[in-house]
N, C-alpha and C positions, 0 to 999 in steps of 0.2 A: 097606533102602535107607539109604544114608548121607546126611548133610547135603549133602555135595558133590554126590552124585547127584541129590538133590532140587533143588539150586540149578541144576544143568545142565539138568534137565528143565523147570523153570520158565522158565529163559532160552530154551530151545528153543521152548517153547510161546508165550512172548511174542514171540519173533522171527517165528515162523510167523504169529501173529495180526496182527502189524504188517505183514508182507508181504501177507497176505490183505486186510487193511484198505486198504492203499495200492493194491493191484490193483483192489479193488472201487471205490475212489474214482476211479481212472483210467477204469474201464469206465463208470461212471455219467456222468462228464464227456463221454466219447466218445458215449454214447447220447444225451445232451442235444444234442450237436452234430449227431448223425445225425438226431435228431428235427427240428431246425431245417432241415437239408438236405431232409428229406421234405416239410416244410411249404412250403419254397420251390419244390420240384419240382412238387408237386401244386397249389399255390396255396391261397388261402383264400376262403371264401364271405364275402359282406358280413355285417356285424353292426352293431348300432346305433352310429352315429358313426364307423364304419370302412368304407371302400369295399372291394369285393372285390379280391383280388390274383390275377392270372392265374398259372398254373403255367408252368414252363419250356417245355413242349411247345406250349402255346397261344401263348406269346410268340414262339417260333421260327416257328410257323405264320404269325403276323402279319408277321414280318420276311421270311419266304420269299415272301409275297405281294407285297412291295414290290420285290423284285429280279427279278420276271418281268413281262413286258408283260401288261396286262389291258385294252386298248382305251382307254388314256388316264389312268387313275387312279393307277397305281403310280409310284413314284419312278423306276423304269426307263423308263417311258413319258416322263416329264418330261425325264430326261437325254437320251433319244433325240431328243426334240423340240428341245431346246436345241442338241444337236450338229448336227442337220439344219439349223436356222436359222443357226448359225454357219458351217457349211460353205457354205450358199447365199450368205451375206453375203460370205464370203471369195472365193467364185467370182465374184460380181457384186454389189459393194457398193451400186450405185445401184438395184438392182431392188427393194429393200425399203423405200425411203424413201417415207413417206406425203406427202400434199400439204402438211402443215404443217412438214415438214422442209426447211430452206433450206440451200443450200450456202454455206459461208463460205470466203473466200480466206485461206489461212494463210501466204501468201508474205511 
């Protein structure tokens, strides 16, 4: 083996080691990001000084419960109730005035 062949071999080994090292660095960074994703997806149990964090599916379940009627407690029920009251008021503005509401003349 000549000095030139040895230099080429060493250069090739160093280039391959560098490529492998950079690839491993990239993989480790991606795995860390994936680990963060999994923690967010599954949520975290409480620990001293830190409250529990719900996972994605539990949070979606909570949101889903708010967009379906459930006999008065969901945001959907509140929106429906407000819409009904506004529609009633538009159809008959005087029907929903209580005894303490006085008509004023705006002329």
